[in-house]
Legacy VTK file of the C-alpha trace (Angstrom):
# vtk DataFile Version 3.0
C-alpha trace
ASCII
DATASET POLYDATA
POINTS 170 float
0.000 0.000 0.000
1.263 3.459 -0.893
0.329 5.786 1.992
1.481 8.774 -0.071
-1.615 8.302 -2.243
-3.815 8.796 0.838
-2.523 12.324 1.526
-4.469 15.017 -0.312
-3.571 18.643 -0.951
-5.946 21.369 0.239
-4.894 24.706 -1.299
-5.157 27.968 0.647
-5.710 26.324 4.052
-5.492 27.546 6.764
-4.690 30.721 4.844
-3.990 31.828 1.283
-0.731 30.534 -0.152
-0.448 27.457 2.078
-1.075 23.985 0.657
-2.284 21.851 3.558
-1.347 18.165 3.449
-4.545 16.458 4.643
-4.009 13.010 6.105
-7.641 12.311 7.043
-8.049 9.872 4.110
-5.094 7.894 5.514
-6.646 7.874 8.993
-10.005 6.726 7.599
-8.414 3.646 6.038
-7.877 1.036 8.787
-5.242 -0.880 6.828
-3.283 2.313 6.089
-3.547 3.477 9.700
-2.048 0.229 11.045
0.607 0.199 8.321
1.546 3.789 9.097
1.870 3.060 12.837
3.997 -0.021 12.125
6.291 1.913 9.787
6.640 4.789 12.252
7.619 2.334 14.995
10.256 0.830 12.690
11.791 4.294 12.209
13.019 3.979 15.776
16.171 1.798 15.750
16.018 -1.416 17.789
18.993 -0.278 19.851
17.036 2.716 21.190
14.848 2.081 24.220
11.963 4.509 24.549
10.346 5.168 27.934
7.767 7.729 26.767
6.228 8.757 23.462
5.014 12.329 23.195
2.152 13.118 20.840
1.789 16.775 19.903
-1.735 18.228 19.803
-3.819 17.357 18.019
-2.935 15.047 15.150
0.168 13.769 16.943
-2.181 12.105 19.444
-3.669 9.792 16.831
-0.565 7.781 16.003
1.404 8.732 19.118
-0.641 6.359 21.262
-0.275 3.603 18.700
3.499 4.162 18.669
3.663 4.024 22.466
1.877 0.670 22.417
4.259 -0.741 19.788
7.337 0.525 21.660
6.105 -0.614 25.112
6.287 2.984 26.299
4.043 5.408 28.119
2.190 8.120 26.207
2.394 11.834 27.048
0.148 14.438 25.407
1.647 17.874 24.775
-1.227 20.312 24.470
-1.949 23.893 23.591
-2.116 26.427 26.416
-4.831 25.943 29.010
-5.831 22.360 28.097
-3.941 20.373 30.757
-5.439 20.143 34.270
-2.294 19.958 36.429
0.853 22.050 36.899
2.629 22.621 33.544
5.768 23.856 31.850
5.041 26.099 28.842
6.931 27.017 25.694
6.068 29.590 23.024
6.909 28.648 19.439
6.531 29.891 15.885
4.454 28.227 13.191
4.746 28.665 9.453
1.624 30.861 9.788
1.715 32.320 13.322
2.656 31.680 16.979
1.295 29.484 19.762
2.115 28.003 23.194
2.530 24.324 24.109
2.347 22.802 27.572
3.365 19.559 29.273
2.585 18.363 32.786
5.565 18.968 35.065
5.386 15.372 36.307
5.062 13.772 32.844
8.741 12.906 32.487
11.345 12.069 35.087
15.056 12.777 34.786
16.818 10.398 32.429
13.723 9.053 30.676
14.226 8.459 26.958
11.587 10.171 24.828
10.359 9.800 21.253
8.494 12.861 19.991
5.807 12.265 17.371
3.770 14.639 15.227
2.073 14.386 11.872
4.100 16.991 9.957
7.546 18.540 10.237
7.251 21.988 8.684
9.399 24.845 10.042
10.524 22.832 13.077
9.275 25.353 15.627
6.712 23.033 17.205
9.054 20.061 17.493
11.891 22.201 18.870
9.565 23.669 21.511
8.637 20.129 22.593
12.312 19.092 22.653
12.962 22.070 24.937
10.073 21.069 27.234
11.367 17.488 27.491
14.888 18.677 28.315
13.575 21.144 30.930
12.027 18.149 32.720
15.282 16.178 32.542
14.211 13.850 29.740
16.425 12.789 26.846
15.022 13.292 23.345
16.052 10.200 21.389
14.294 11.011 18.119
11.521 13.009 16.480
9.205 11.017 14.168
6.808 12.446 11.605
4.413 11.029 9.053
5.486 13.691 6.565
8.198 16.289 6.220
7.958 19.475 4.167
11.618 19.585 3.077
11.401 23.045 1.507
10.741 24.607 4.950
14.014 23.215 6.378
12.485 22.260 9.739
14.999 19.440 10.201
17.757 22.064 10.433
16.240 23.489 13.653
16.323 20.157 15.471
19.467 18.905 17.169
18.172 15.362 17.555
17.662 12.544 15.068
14.709 13.140 12.736
12.810 10.454 10.816
9.766 10.698 8.558
7.784 8.370 6.324
7.074 10.861 3.529
8.895 13.905 2.178
7.475 16.748 0.112
LINES 1 171
170 0 1 2 3 4 5 6 7 8 9 10 11 12 13 14 15 16 17 18 19 20 21 22 23 24 25 26 27 28 29 30 31 32 33 34 35 36 37 38 39 40 41 42 43 44 45 46 47 48 49 50 51 52 53 54 55 56 57 58 59 60 61 62 63 64 65 66 67 68 69 70 71 72 73 74 75 76 77 78 79 80 81 82 83 84 85 86 87 88 89 90 91 92 93 94 95 96 97 98 99 100 101 102 103 104 105 106 107 108 109 110 111 112 113 114 115 116 117 118 119 120 121 122 123 124 125 126 127 128 129 130 131 132 133 134 135 136 137 138 139 140 141 142 143 144 145 146 147 148 149 150 151 152 153 154 155 156 157 158 159 160 161 162 163 164 165 166 167 168 169
């Protein structure tokens, strides 16, 4: 199965000039969803032990939990400001079309835990770098950042100091 064929382009979303890569057709296909989760798990080398998988709001939650199950790891949601109920660490970051704030529970990661960060798309790298910073502030070790797709022309990989892996490149 070619998962690339299940990603559709939506022009001028969320604003004019941006071509949004919509993965909802992939998510709607049960075979593709399982295949995608399996392939994402295989992006993490066998030699790397992962204690926690972070899924970044909101689409990173979908496959992040599936990755955690496959890697025998816990799952941690990183959410937008004001969505988590307990004490948090926050980080502001830039998007390709604006700014936002991400938060993680202060007790989500303990010192020395090995973390895999997962999101659907690597664009400018601002979101993933903010999450890397949050993990490191809590004493965690970022082992890798995994993405379903990477928008190479935005050079997001260059902002990240950790290993980056993706299934698709545009």
